[in-house]
C-alpha positions, 0 to 999 in steps of 0.5 A: 387810484381806484380799486380796478387800477390798483389791482391791475398794477399787481405783478405788472409794475414796480418791484415785487417781493418773493418770499420762499421757504426751503424743503428737506435737505437744506438743513446742516448741523448747527445752523440754528446756533447763531439764532439762539443768541436772540432771546425771543427766537429761543423762547419761541423754538422752545414752545414749538419744540413742545408742540412738536414733541421734539427738542428742536434746540438740540437738533438745530445746534448739537445734532450731527448730519445723520441725525437731522437727516431723519425725516421725522426730525428734519421736517419739523426743524425746517418749518420751525426755523423758517417760521421763527426767522420770518418772525424776526424779519417781521415782528408784527406779521400783519406788516408783512402782508403789505410787502410780500408780493408772492409767497412759496415753499418748496416741498415741506416749505409749503407748510412754512409758507402756508403758516406764514401767509395766515392759511393755518396757525404756526402750531397747526403747522408744527403738528402737521409737519410732525405727523408728515415727517413721522408718516413719511419716515414709516412709508420710507421704511417699508422699502428702501428708496431714495432720490438722485438729482439729475443735472444736465442733459436734455429734458426729454432724455432725462424723462425718457431715462427715468421712465425707462427705469420706473422712476418718478421725476419727483422734483423739477427745479428748472434749468436742467435739474430733475430729481429722480425718486424710487427704489434703491435698485431703480436708482442703481440702474439709472446710474449704470445707464444715465442720460447723455450729458447728465450728471447724477447726485445722490441726495441725502434723504431717507426716502422716495418723497413725492412718489407713490411710495408715499401714499400711506402718509397722504392717507394719514395726513388727510384724515388730520386735515380735516380737523384744521381750521383754515383761512384764505391766504393774505397774499398770493400763494403758489402751489407746488402742484402746478405753480398756480396762485391758490386763494382758497385756504382749504384748497391750499391744505388739500394740495399740500397733503396730496403733494406728499405723493406727487411731484414738485413743479418748482419750475412752474412756480418760478415761471409764475414768479417771473409772470408776476414780475418778481424783482427780489427773492428772499429765502428763509433759513436754511437758505441757499438751495432756492436762491441758487436755483432762482440764480439759474432761472430768474435772470436779473432777480436780486436774491437774499439768502437769510441764514444768520440774525446778523443779516437781519438789518440788510434783510429788512432793507431788501424787504423795503426795497422790493416790497414797496407799495404792494396791494394785499388783495386777499383778506381773512375777514373782508367786507367783500372778497376778491376772486383772483387769477390763478395764472397768466393768460387770457381771461374768458368770463362765464356768460350771464354773470352780471352785477347783483347775481348771487353766486353759490360757493365754488361757482365757475366764473371763467377760465384763464388760457395760455399756451400750456393749459386752460385753468378754470377760475372759481369763487371759493366762497361765492357771493353777490357780484359787485363788479368785474375788474377785468374785461372779457378777453383781457390779458391777466397776471397771476394773483390779479383781481378779476371779480369783486363780490360781497359775502352771503351769510346764512340767517334763519334759512335765508340768505343775506348779504354782508355789506 
């Protein structure tokens, strides 16, 4: 089978496995206790505790609900647990790339997903999540804020009610669930005047995450992120910002930083998973939140909530069932690079780009247009055009290869092709 044929199969036929990581609020007291019976998990958790400067063993096994509600504790605990459980599932991480069709994380889970697919190292993720949690906790302390889930009601009525009371739709989780965020006074006003046929559920979080109230945390993380080395994702990785496949490591990190003060569009991530033809979705610990959302939004998709180590044999069978014959389309250090589609739609090529042309970094190679938006497609690293893998006007799927390039390296002031 040719590269063109293999690439066209991604997300269009067969089984497709999604691995997802939950966000803050998924943690429960003692949820890591069963995992500590695994010596390798315990040793790695002790190491990540040292990196994070927190006793994650204590927080994951003995601490009460109020203690682990603290943003500065909850976020490192979630990222560490997701990464370490993934290592139990995939003892040789490189093997995972042959099975995973798409990866995504909800809110702070984006750091779990980014480290899991090789964009950043686990230790870098723990430093960033430590600083993320501390900065968001500090921003939350500046003024009493919180979040409330709005379940049911017409989406337009819910959004109008939030706008009326000055609230932000901080999470859109699809299928009639929008999370409102803002000041305590604004949330009280919403409770007194709720949207028709909607139920309000106050969330156990300590701030208005993914709103303008978190702007100071974004500034702090943006400064830190400049020193973090990134690599391009090894598998299609979705962004909370818009549900698009992001193929450039630096872009992944920039989006994660900005997402702290911007809404989470998990509904769009779910739509992209549907576009990819996901057949199985596995949620890493503490699991249940995202599989519950998927149950309502991804009809017919088989779900697996991984919560205890005794589930690992069944989880491995689930991975083999839904992850067979995946093609890893992105590599850290390839002899050639692929430009892939960020979303579903019709691809229109930029005129004048032919074989052997040298493209500069971030050159626009076309657009993907659908009913919702028109997405520009760029070549993050540039390179020499080898061949187009789609024709002008072809329908494309998220993560589908579009263009093959040879990397260009700089030597003594001249560009050379790395073949």
